[in-house]
C-alpha positions in Angstrom: -13.7 7.7 -2.6 -10.9 8.5 -5.0 -7.7 5.9 -5.8 -4.2 7.0 -6.6 -1.1 5.0 -7.5 2.8 5.1 -6.7 5.4 5.1 -9.0 6.8 2.4 -5.6 3.4 0.5 -6.6 1.0 1.4 -4.1 -2.2 2.7 -4.4 -4.1 4.8 -2.0 -8.0 5.4 -1.5 -8.8 8.4 -0.1 -12.1 9.6 2.0 -11.8 12.6 3.5 -8.2 12.6 6.4 -8.6 9.2 5.7 -7.2 6.5 3.0 -6.4 2.8 2.9 -3.2 1.5 1.4 -1.5 -1.3 -0.3 -0.1 -2.7 -3.3 -1.0 -3.3 -6.7 -1.9 -5.7 -8.5 0.7 -5.4 -10.8 3.2 -5.6 -7.7 1.9 -8.8 -6.5 1.6 -10.5 -9.5 5.9 -9.5 -9.9 6.5 -10.9 -6.2 4.7 -14.3 -7.4 3.4 -15.9 -4.0 3.4 -13.7 -0.7 4.7 -15.8 2.3 5.1 -12.8 4.8 4.1 -9.2 5.5 6.5 -7.4 8.3 3.9 -4.6 9.3 4.7 -1.4 11.5 2.4 -0.9 14.9 -0.6 1.4 15.0 0.1 4.7 15.8 3.4 5.4 14.0 3.5 8.7 12.3 5.8 8.9 8.7 6.7 10.7 5.9 6.0 10.6 2.5 8.1 7.5 1.0 9.4 6.4 4.2 9.3 2.7 4.8 5.9 1.4 6.4 6.6 -2.8 5.7 7.6 -5.2 4.0 6.6 -7.6 1.8 8.2 -11.1 1.6 7.6 -13.5 -1.3 9.3 -17.2 -2.1 11.3 -15.4 -5.0 11.9 -12.0 -2.8 11.2 -8.9 -0.4 9.7 -5.9 -1.1 9.4 -2.7 1.0 6.6 -0.7 1.3 7.2 2.3 1.0 4.4 5.6 2.3 2.8 6.9 -0.7 2.0 10.2 1.7 2.5 11.9 5.1 0.4 10.3 8.0 -0.4 8.3 11.1 -1.6 4.3 11.1 -4.9 3.8 12.1 -4.9 0.4 11.4 -3.1 -2.9 9.7 -5.2 -5.2 8.0 -4.4 -8.2 10.6 -6.5 -10.7 8.7 -3.5 -10.8 5.9 -0.9 -11.0 8.2 -2.1 -14.6 9.4 -2.9 -15.5 5.4 -0.3 -13.5 3.6 -1.5 -15.5 0.5 -4.6 -13.4 0.2 -2.9 -10.7 -1.0 -1.8 -12.3 -4.1 -5.3 -13.2 -4.5 -7.2 -9.7 -4.3 -4.3 -7.1 -3.7 -6.7 -4.1 -4.2 -9.7 -5.4 -2.7 -9.5 -7.4 0.8 -5.8 -7.4 1.2 -4.9 -4.0 2.0 -2.2 -3.1 4.4 -2.9 -0.1 6.7 -5.1 2.7 7.2 -4.3 5.9 7.6 -5.0 9.1 8.5 -3.8 12.2 6.4 -1.2 14.5 7.6 -0.6 16.3 4.6 -3.5 16.2 1.7 -1.7 18.2 -0.8 0.8 15.5 -1.4 -2.1 13.3 -3.2 -1.0 16.0 -6.1 1.8 14.0 -7.1 0.4 11.0 -7.2 -1.0 9.5 -10.7 -4.2 8.2 -11.8 -5.3 4.5 -12.5 -4.8 5.7 -16.3 -1.6 7.0 -15.6 -0.3 4.0 -13.6 -1.0 1.6 -16.7 0.7 3.5 -18.8 3.6 3.5 -16.2 3.8 -0.4 -15.8 3.2 -0.8 -19.6 
């Protein structure tokens, strides 16, 4: 499994044509205490950079952008019921979506972990 990062602070972990998407620990930390997650419906097809959800915290709301094009196959409803989990483990159990990639070549435009860490300082 390979993990990539977007400039919008989403991560995507890929295995074959399927992937898991979430927000980075950096994004969760900057947002503060997360209180609500607005998920898009399973089956929705989207293009790279489309808004695919919203995360709201006590400080602000932040859009979740698709790091690649695809289709939502599952939403993590466990964190919908307990959004604070996103602050605890945003790059693990508190993933947001499982998706099916429609254009795997888009992964080449994303960052690896080292490049992402250099970007956020």
